[in-house]
Structures are given as structure tokens and as C-alpha cells.
N, C-alpha and C positions, 0 to 999 in steps of 0.2 A: 523415692517412689514418684512416677510421673503422673501428672494430670494436665488438663489445658483449661485455658480461658481465654475467650476472644479478646484482642486489644489492637485497634487500629488495622483489622485483617490480618493480623499476625498471631501466631499461637504461642502463648507463654507457658512455660513449664513450672509446674509448681509441686510441693512436696505433700503427698496424703499419707495418711495411716491406714493399714491394712488391719481388718479385724476378722473375726470368724465369718466365714462366707454362709450362703443360704445353705448348703449341704451339711453345716455344721462342722467342717474340717477346720481347723487352726492352720494358720499360716506357718509356714517353715520358720523354726526357732530352736534356739539351743540354750535354754534358761540357765541350766546347770553349768554349762561352760561360761556363760556370761559372768555368774556369779564367781566361778572360779579364777576367771581373768582379773575381774575387779579386786578379788583377795590378793591375788599374786602382786598387783600393781601397788598394793598398800604395804606388802611386807618384804617385797624385793627392790632394793635400791634402785637398781638401773634397769628395771623391768619396762617402765614406759618406753623408753628408745627401741625396745624390742618390737613394739606393736604399733607405734605412732603413725607409721605410714599405712596401715592397714585398717584402723579403727577410727570412726567419727562417732560422735554422740548418736546420730541417726541409726547406726546398724544395730543398736542394743533394742531388744523387743520389750523388755521391762521398762516402764516409765521411771522407776526408782533408778535403775542401772544408768539409764540415760543421764540422769541429773547427776549421779555420783561421777560418771566418766567426764561430763562437762567440767566439774570441779577439779579433777585430777588433772585434765588438759590445761587449765588456767594455772594452776601451780606449777606444772612443767614449763609453760610459757614464760613464767618469771623466775625460772631456774631456783624454785622453792622445794624443799623435802616434800617427799610423797609418802606419808603412813597414815595411821589410823587416826591419829591426833590432829594432824594438819588439814587432812580431807574433811573431817567432822567440824573444825574452825571454819574453814572456807565455806562449808555449806551453811553453818550458823550464821556467819556474817552476810551471806547472801539471802538468808531468810527461807532457805529452801531445805533445810535439815530434816523437817517433818515430812515433806513431799518424798524425800530420799528414803524414808523409813526409820529415820532417827538413829541414835547412836547404838541401839540393840542390833539393828539390821547390818550396820557397818561392821560390828564386832562379829557377828555370825558370817559374814563374807571371808574375813580373814581366817576364821577358824575351820572353814571348808577347804582351805588349800592344804593338799597333802604334798605337793611337789610343783616347783615352776619350770621343770625341765622341758615341757611341752607348751610352754606359753604361747609361742609363735604358731604353732599348728592349730591350737585352740582358737586364735585369733582369726586365723583364717577360715575355720569352720563358721564362726559367727558372722564374718563379712559375706561369706558365700550364702547364708541363710538369709542375710538382709538382701542380696541381689535378687534371689528368688522371689523374696516377697515384692520387690519392686516390679519384677516383671509380671507377677499375678494382678498386681494393682493396674499396671498399663493394660494387660489384656482384658481386665474388667471395664476400663474405661473406653477401650476401643470397642468392646462388644456393645456397650451402651451407646457409644456415638453411631456404630453401624445399624443399630435398630431406629435411630433417629431419620426419618425420611427426610428432613428438612436439611440434614447434614450433607455438605458438599463432599463427594468421594475423593475428590483430590487433596482436599484439606484433610480428610480422614487418614489417607495414606501417609501424608507428611507428618502428622501428629505421631502416627505409629512409628515411623521412621527415625523421626528427631527423638520419641521417648527411647527407643532401644539404643540410639547413638549416645544418649545422655547416660544411660545405665551402663553402657560398655565403657564409656571413658571414665566414670567414677570406679569401675571394678578393675580396670586396667593397672597392673602392678609390674614394674621392672626390676627384676633382681640385680643386686651388684654382681658385676662380672670381673672375674681376675683377668689380669691385663694379658696374659699368654694367648688366649684364642683371639683377642682383638688384634694383637701384633700379627699372628698368622694371616688374619684377614686383610689388614693393611698390606701386608707383603704380597699376598695372592693379587691384590688390585694393581700394585706397583708391577708385578710380573706381566700381567694383562696389559697394562698401559705400555710397557716396554716392547710389547711385540706388536704394537701398532706401528705403522709407518707414519713418520712424523712426530709431532708433539701432541696430538689430540687424544686425550684419554676418556673424554666424555662424548656426547653426541654432537657432531659438527654442525655450526649453522650454516655453513656454506659461504661465510664471509671470512676471508684467511686472516684479516688483521684482527678481528674480534675473537676468532679462535685462537690466535695467539695468547691473548690475554686471559682468556678463560680455560684453555685447553678443551673447549667444548663444554655443553653444558652438562654439569655434574650432577649425579645422584647423591643425596635426595635434597637438592637446593630449591628453594622458592626464589625465583627470579622474577623481578618486578620491571616491566619495560614502559616508562611513562612519558608523556608528552601532552602539549596543548592539542586541542582539535585541529585537524587539517595537517598534522604533521607527518602522517602516513603511519600510523602505529598498526593497523590491520595489513597494509600493505607489506609492512616489514616482516611480521610473523608469517604472512601467506609466502613470502619469498623464501623464509627458512623452511616453511613446511613442505613447500615445492622442492627443496633441496633434500630434506630429510626423508620424506614419503615417497616422492616421485622419483628423484634421481638415485637415492641410496637405499630405498624400500625399508626405511625404518618406522615401524608402525607408530603412528602420530594421531592424537586425537584433538580436535578444536571445538570448543564450547563457544558459540558465538551468540552473545545475549543481546547483540545490537542488530546485526543482519540475520536474514533467513539463509537457510542453506543454499538456495538458488543464487541469492545475491553473493553469497560467498563464493560458490562455484564460478560465477560469472567474473568476480575478481580474478580467481585463479586462472580462468581461460584467458583474459587479459593479459596476465603476467606470463603465461606459459607460451601462448600464440602470438604475443605482441600486437595486440588489437586493441585500439581505443574502446573505451566503454560505450561511448555513443553508437559505435557500430554494432556492438552486442546488443544493445538496448532497442536500436532500430530494426536490426537484422539486415541493414543496407550496408554492402561492402563490395569492394573490388573483387574481381575473379581471382587475383593474385592473393587477397586477403582470405578469400574463401577457400582457395587451395591450401594456405598455410594452415587455417583453422582445421581443416579435414585432416591434414598430415599430423599436426602436433596434438591434437585433443586426445588423440588414441593413446598417446604415452601415458595419459592419466588414468586411463581404464584399468581396473584391476590392482590398483596401488593400494597399500595398507594405510589410507587416510580415512579417518572416521569423523563425521560431523554430527553436532548436535545443536539445534538452534532454540531449545527450550528457553523462553523469555523470564525474566526474573527468577533465574535459577538459585536454589537455596544451597547452602553448603552441605546439607544432608542429602539432598538429590545427588549433588555432585559426588559425593563420597560413594553412593550407591553405584552409580553409573561408571565411576572410575574403576571402582573393583571389578566390575563386570568386564569392562573394556581391558584391563589388565590380565584378567583371568582367561577371557574366552579368545582375545585377540593378540595378546602378548604386546599391548601399547607400552612404548619406552618413554614416551614423553606426552605431557598435556599442555594445551595452550587454553587460556580463558580471555575472551575479549568481551566485556573488561569487567575489573574488579567491582567499581561502583555500582554495576547493575545487578549484582549478586545481593541476597538477602540471607538474614539468619534466622528465617522463619523456625518457630519451635523453641527458640531460646529466648531468656529473659534479657531485655537490655532496655536502658534507661535513655539512650540518645544515638544518634547516627554514628557518632564517633565509637561509641561502645559496640554497635552492630558491625562496623567495619572491622574493629579490633577482633570480634568473634571471628569473623569471615576469613582474616589474614592468619589468624592463629590456627584456625581450621585447614587453610590451606597449606601451611607449613607442616602440620600434623598429618595431613594426606601424602604429602610429599614423602615424610619419614616412613609412614605405614607402607607406602607402595614402593619405596625405594627407587623412585624416578624423579627426574626434574618436572618442575611445574612451572610454567612461565604464564604470569597474569599481567595483562595490560591495565594501566591506571591512568586516570586524568590527573593533571596538574591544575592548581589553582590559577586565579588571575594575575598573581603577583609579577609573574614574567612579563604581561603586557605593559605594566606600569613603569618597568625601568627601561633605560635609554641605553644605547650603543650596543656594539657587538658583544662585548661581556655582559652587559646588563640583560641582554635577552637570553643568555645561556642558563638553562635550569639549573635549580639547586635542590638539595634534598628537603628543604624548608617548604618548597614549592608542591610537594606531594599533597594532594588534597586528602584531608583525614590522615595527616602524615605520620603521627606518632607511633601508631600500631604497625603501619605498613612497613615504615623503615626499620622498626625494632624487628620484626618477624622475618623480612626478607634477608637472604643471603647475598643477593645481589640487587642492585638497583641500577637500571640503565635508562639514560635519558636519549630521547630523539630530538634533535636541534636542527632546523633547516633555517639559516641565516636569510637566504633568497626569500623566505615567506615574509620576513620583516623588512624587504628592501635593501638588506646589507648584502653588497655584491663581491665585496673585497674585504681580505683581512689586512688591516692597516699595519699590524706588525710584521707578517711575513709576506704580504703582497699576494697571497694566495687568491685564486679566482674562485669565488664560492658559489657561482652559479650552477645549478643542478646537482649540488652536493649535499649530503646529510652528515651530520656529526653524531656519532654515538659515543655517548659519554658514559663511561663505567664509574659511577659515583660512589658506589659501595660495593666491596667485594670482600666478604668475610674470610675467604679462604685464598686471597690473592691480592695483587696490585691494582690499583685504580689507574685508570688512563683514558685517552679518547681516540677513536679512528675517524676516518672519513669513507663514507660509501658514496656511490653515484645513485641519485634518485630519479627515476623516469616516471614522472607523475602520470603520464597519459595511459600508461601499461600498468599502474599501480605496482610498480616493481622497484626493489632495491637490488643493487649489484656492486661486485667490488669495483674500487675507483679505477683500477688498472684494466678492467675489462672494455674492450672497444665498443663504441656506439657511433652512432651517424653524427658527425660534428654539426650539421645543421638542425638536429633534433631539439625541439622546444619542449618545455615542460607542460605547456598548455594542451588542451585536447586538440587536434589537429582538425581541420574542416574536413567534412566527408567529401568522398569522391563525387565528381560531377555526374550527370546522367549518361554521359557518353563513355564512362569507365566504370560503371557500377550495376549491380544487379541486387536483387532482394536475397536474403540468406537463404530461403527457401529455394529460390530459383537456381542459385548457385549449387546448392547441394544435389538437385534434380538434373542440372547440368552434367555434373560429375557421375551421375548413376548412384549418388548416395542418397540417405534419407536420414533426417535429424533424430528419429526415434532410436537409430542404432546407438547413440552416444549414451543413452541411459543416464541422463543428467538429472 
């Protein structure tokens, strides 16, 4: 049952007990079934294993039943026999026998059992009654907060959503599945993959060498793409988003916690139109640039690319928005920029590592629930900077910030490494010219091989592309100087010269 208390501007979920409300109604309960289930557990040798996944001490409405079940669970955890005598001795040793109703009450429970045939069904009813009580308690808490005029409405909404999410997580149970339908589903996926041209069975990134390793981004994978600042994480995923949403019209969503939607679109304009960022910021460009902008910007209009720039997004807000995007727009892949800027508001945690653990686990759970790949960008710690040489600057899994949970939950971890950033221009082993190149390292791949590939990085356009794609050989990675006054016009003037107006682009 959910409640909240303020702690460092975050909402912490606690457990409260529901009693009779003001109207005199008793909360949902099934006391007779509680008695019957506990009695069955003490007379049937293997009964506990039948209900262990359904029942927690908190689901019992009667206090003495809760205490008894706690004792039964502790006996089961130590693989000790569960019967009237052992449960009584356990309660006695804990000093809780009287609180549990004494030996007489235990004996009465065993006498009330007529049959254990429907034990699991009875346990399911008890669990559902507890869930109903949880919802009632949450509703009462939200109502009280709603009447409090000092309460922030956004915090109220997050508390409500977080509480419902926590209740649903506790009540979700998956049944064991016999293998036949799973084989059928796997076979259907193989058939679908076989019909695709080439070897791509997932969502193509647009980078041929990377897709060869991954076979495209797979459902329901959580993919972490990590790098140090200035390596081009956002440029990398925008290059992919352009290929997926603009070129292939695959519905794609980007949650940008660092940049605003306008900043993100400006980056995308740089990428698609191959315009330097300075020209977009100042609006000053050559007539040739303006003509290219006018021509290419229209290819982005009407494409299934959805942007959300909510700052400090919580895992609960993300879950709600992602469900809506999948349901209403058929989104097939979600990109998050970036993981460390998210929070786990509404959930109890003791440290930032625990909070990141909750977030990464939530992202993996969301990918499974929606059955789509989720790509989350992540920062690396400063260990990379301290190491020397070409190999020393190469990221490792241990460089992931708050690495334990992220590395564990991710199905795939990729690093972006640009040796040129560290003034490393040649590979001593192979003699490869590293200028203008970025290495994408697949360091963890739960369902495939690990490897690394090279892409071309065109920094002034915030753009990654395949290494074999042609570029101007004189092109430099630094931002090019603006055109001189003899060959430049303002952005607005250029648009007017061509009979166009900026408002038509609806950016």
C-alpha cells in the first residue's frame, strides 16, 4: 500500500495499512480464505511451493495471519518442515506466538481445512484483495494531497503514477509457459527475418558494419551507448534516427533530457542539410547553403520522429509516455539522451548507485513490456582520461559511470571512441589514419559476438556515416569559417529571395 514522504525533493514510497473508512466500509478482504490457506500450508507437505510466488506477509489482512505466514516463510527458506508443531515452535522462539493467536488458534486453522485442491486459486483471491486495498490506500492519499493547496500538482501527478506503477509491479505474475508456443513464436520470427533482404532482422541503424554485428537493433533489447563528453553521443543517435525515421519511416521517439527540442532539431538540420552549427545559430549563410536548406529540410516534414525534452525525466513518466507513443503512434524504437539525467522519483533509494540501478532495471523492464529496443546514452567516468596511449584511451566496461547495474541490465553495451580527440592520429599496429574516424566498440552483446567497427565522424555537421561513404577530402572536423560578406546573406533574406518563408517549416 503506497504513501509518500518528502526526502531531498524526491518522493519515497512507504507501506501503510488500510482500516475501515469514514463511510464504515471495510476494505476488501477474504479472512476465511486466509485461514484456509494457512491451515493447508500446515497440513500439506508441499503446499508452500504452490503459493510462494503469490503471497507475501503483507497481503494478509488479519495481523495474526501475517505473523503466522512470516514464520512459515522463514521455515521454508531454511528448507525445514512446515506443520502445526514446527510453526508453533518457530513462533515461540521468536516471541510472537501470543501475537499470532497462540497454539489454540493454530490448531483451529488446521481443523478448518476441508481440502487443499483449490489452494492456488484461494491464494490468488487473497492477493487480489490486497491489491485492491493498496489501490484504495493510494487513492485516499492522492485525494488528501489534492486538497492540500500547498501541494505541487506535478509532484501530485508523479506520486499517483509512481504509486500505481509500484502496485502493478508487485501484482504482476507470469505463468510458467510450456515450450511449444515459444518454439512457434521463435520460428515465426525466423521466418520473418528470412524474408528480409540481407541479414538485418531488427531495426537497421544505417551503419552497415554495425548492423552486420547486431543484425539491427533487436526487441526487446536495452542498448547502452556510452562515451566521454564530446565524443558525439547525440550526433551518433541523431544520425541513426535520421536513417530510421526520415529515410525508412520507422516510428522513432527521442527523449532528450539535455537539449531542448529546438536544439535537437537544429542538430538534425545540420546533419540532414550538411550545414555548420554556427550558420544555423546566426542565420547567416551563402545562397548555396540556403538553397540546400530549403531543399533538404522538407524531407524531414511529416516523418514519424517524436521528440520529448522533459528535463529530469523520471522512469515512471517515461513508462507512461512510452506506452502512449507505442499505442497511438506505433513507435518501434526509443532513444534516451541520457541515462544519468533521469531520476527514480517515487521510489525509495539510499544512494545514487541504487537510483541508477532502479532506472536501468526499469528501462529493461519497459523494453520487455513494449517489446521494442530501447537505446540509452550513458556517460563514462574519468578513468579513460588518466590512461595513456591508443589502447589506454579505449573505453572499457569498468569505465561506465555507476557501472554495476547498467552493465548487468544492458543486453548490449557500445562505446564511441574518437582517437583524434586525444591527438592520436595513427594506429601504430595497423598504420591506419585515424583522423576523422570514430570507433564503435561493441563491448557486451548478450545475444551475439563482440567486435568493433570504424565510422566517419563529420563534426561540423554533427554527423556519423559509413567509412566508405565519400566526403570532401579537404573537409576538416572543426567548424568552418563563415562565408565573407560578398557571398553571404542572412537566413531570412535568403528565404525571401527564393519566395519562401521560415514559418512553413513548422520547426
